[in-house]
C-alpha positions as CSV (number, residue, x, y, z in Angstrom):
1,M,-2.7,11.7,-14.3
2,E,-3.8,14.3,-11.9
3,L,-5.8,13.4,-8.7
4,E,-9.2,14.5,-9.9
5,Q,-8.4,11.5,-12.6
6,L,-7.9,8.8,-9.9
7,P,-10.5,5.8,-10.8
8,H,-13.9,6.5,-9.1
9,G,-14.7,4.2,-6.3
10,K,-11.5,2.4,-6.1
11,T,-8.8,2.8,-3.2
12,V,-5.4,3.8,-4.0
13,I,-2.6,1.6,-2.3
14,L,0.9,3.3,-2.5
15,F,3.9,0.8,-1.6
16,D,7.7,0.9,-2.1
17,G,8.2,0.0,-5.7
18,V,11.7,-1.3,-5.2
19,C,10.9,-3.3,-2.2
20,N,11.0,-7.0,-2.9
21,F,8.8,-7.6,0.1
22,C,6.3,-5.0,-1.0
23,N,6.0,-6.1,-4.3
24,D,4.9,-9.6,-3.1
25,Y,2.6,-8.3,-0.9
26,V,1.0,-6.0,-3.7
27,N,0.8,-9.2,-5.7
28,K,-1.0,-11.1,-3.0
29,V,-3.7,-8.3,-2.4
30,I,-4.3,-8.4,-6.3
31,S,-5.0,-12.1,-6.4
32,L,-7.2,-11.6,-3.4
33,D,-8.9,-8.4,-4.5
34,K,-12.1,-10.4,-6.1
35,K,-14.3,-7.1,-5.6
36,D,-11.5,-5.2,-8.0
37,Q,-11.6,-2.4,-5.4
38,F,-8.1,-1.4,-5.3
39,V,-5.6,0.3,-7.9
40,F,-1.7,0.5,-6.9
41,A,1.1,3.0,-7.5
42,S,4.7,3.1,-6.2
43,I,5.6,5.8,-3.9
44,Q,8.2,6.6,-6.3
45,S,6.1,7.5,-9.0
46,E,4.7,10.7,-10.2
47,I,1.2,10.0,-9.2
48,G,2.3,8.6,-5.8
49,Q,4.2,11.5,-5.2
50,K,1.3,13.6,-5.9
51,I,-1.1,11.5,-3.8
52,I,1.5,11.8,-0.9
53,K,1.9,15.7,-1.1
54,H,-2.2,16.2,-1.6
55,I,-2.7,14.4,1.8
56,G,0.1,16.0,3.5
57,L,2.9,13.3,4.0
58,P,6.6,13.8,3.7
59,S,7.6,13.0,0.1
60,H,10.0,10.2,1.9
61,T,7.3,8.6,3.5
62,D,8.7,4.7,4.4
63,S,5.2,3.0,4.7
64,I,2.4,1.6,2.8
65,I,-0.4,3.8,2.4
66,Y,-4.1,3.3,2.0
67,Y,-5.9,6.0,0.5
68,K,-9.3,6.2,-0.4
69,P,-9.7,9.6,-2.4
70,G,-12.4,11.9,-1.0
71,Y,-12.6,9.9,2.7
72,A,-9.6,8.9,4.2
73,Y,-6.0,7.9,4.0
74,Y,-4.1,5.3,6.7
75,I,-0.5,4.4,7.0
76,E,1.7,1.9,8.7
77,S,0.0,-0.7,10.5
78,D,-3.6,1.1,10.2
79,A,-2.9,0.9,6.3
80,V,-2.2,-2.9,6.4
81,F,-5.1,-3.7,8.5
82,A,-7.6,-1.5,6.3
83,I,-6.3,-3.5,3.4
84,I,-6.7,-6.8,5.4
85,E,-10.2,-6.1,6.3
86,N,-11.4,-5.0,3.0
87,L,-10.1,-8.2,1.1
88,S,-12.6,-10.3,3.1
89,T,-10.3,-13.4,3.2
90,W,-9.5,-16.1,5.7
91,M,-6.4,-13.3,6.4
92,S,-8.8,-11.1,8.3
93,W,-8.2,-12.8,11.4
94,I,-4.8,-10.6,11.4
95,S,-7.0,-7.8,12.6
96,I,-7.0,-9.2,16.2
97,F,-3.9,-7.4,16.5
98,K,-5.7,-4.1,16.6
99,I,-6.1,-4.8,20.3
100,F,-2.5,-3.7,20.7
101,P,-1.9,-0.2,21.2
102,K,-1.5,1.8,17.9
103,S,2.0,3.1,19.0
104,L,3.2,-0.5,19.6
105,R,1.7,-1.5,16.2
106,D,3.4,1.4,14.8
107,S,6.7,0.9,16.0
108,M,6.9,-2.8,15.1
109,Y,5.8,-1.6,11.5
110,R,8.6,0.8,11.5
111,Y,11.0,-1.7,12.6
112,F,10.0,-4.2,9.9
113,A,10.0,-1.2,7.5
114,K,13.7,-0.6,8.4
115,N,14.9,-3.8,7.7
116,R,12.9,-4.9,4.7
117,Y,15.6,-4.5,2.2
118,K,18.3,-6.4,4.3
119,W,15.7,-9.4,5.0
120,F,14.0,-9.1,1.5
121,G,16.1,-7.5,-0.8
122,K,15.4,-4.3,-3.1
123,R,15.3,-3.9,-6.8
124,E,17.2,-1.4,-8.8
125,E,13.8,-0.4,-10.3
126,C,10.0,-0.3,-9.9
127,M,8.4,-3.8,-11.3
128,I,6.8,-3.8,-14.4
129,P,3.4,-5.1,-14.3
130,T,2.5,-8.0,-16.5
131,P,-0.3,-7.3,-19.1
132,E,-3.1,-8.8,-17.2
133,I,-2.7,-6.8,-13.9
134,K,-1.4,-3.7,-15.5
135,K,-4.9,-2.0,-15.7
136,K,-4.5,-2.3,-11.7
137,F,-1.6,0.2,-11.8
138,L,-1.7,4.0,-12.3
């Protein structure tokens, strides 16, 4: 898939496909995405790497990425907040933490990211989506 073939009007969420926590988070977002506004790709995938290169991030980026083609992208804590705010769920209260400086939020994000495999485990390969959610993946 080429970047110009990304689904029109959708926001792409790039995630670590071998991280257990990240996979659980993606499944939660899918279940809460009532407006069908998100599609997903693992950072390790070919399209994930193309998007990362296109927006100018290092290929070894260790962050969830919120990418709205043609508009903007967010990484680290800003990506988490952008996702939650666009879900319009009870979880939007989490956005109150945006009052903290970005440097503090991102350092906490990086600490969590650095320890996620130790705390939640790691898969040997990216998850294979079930048939009912396969259409949400690039």
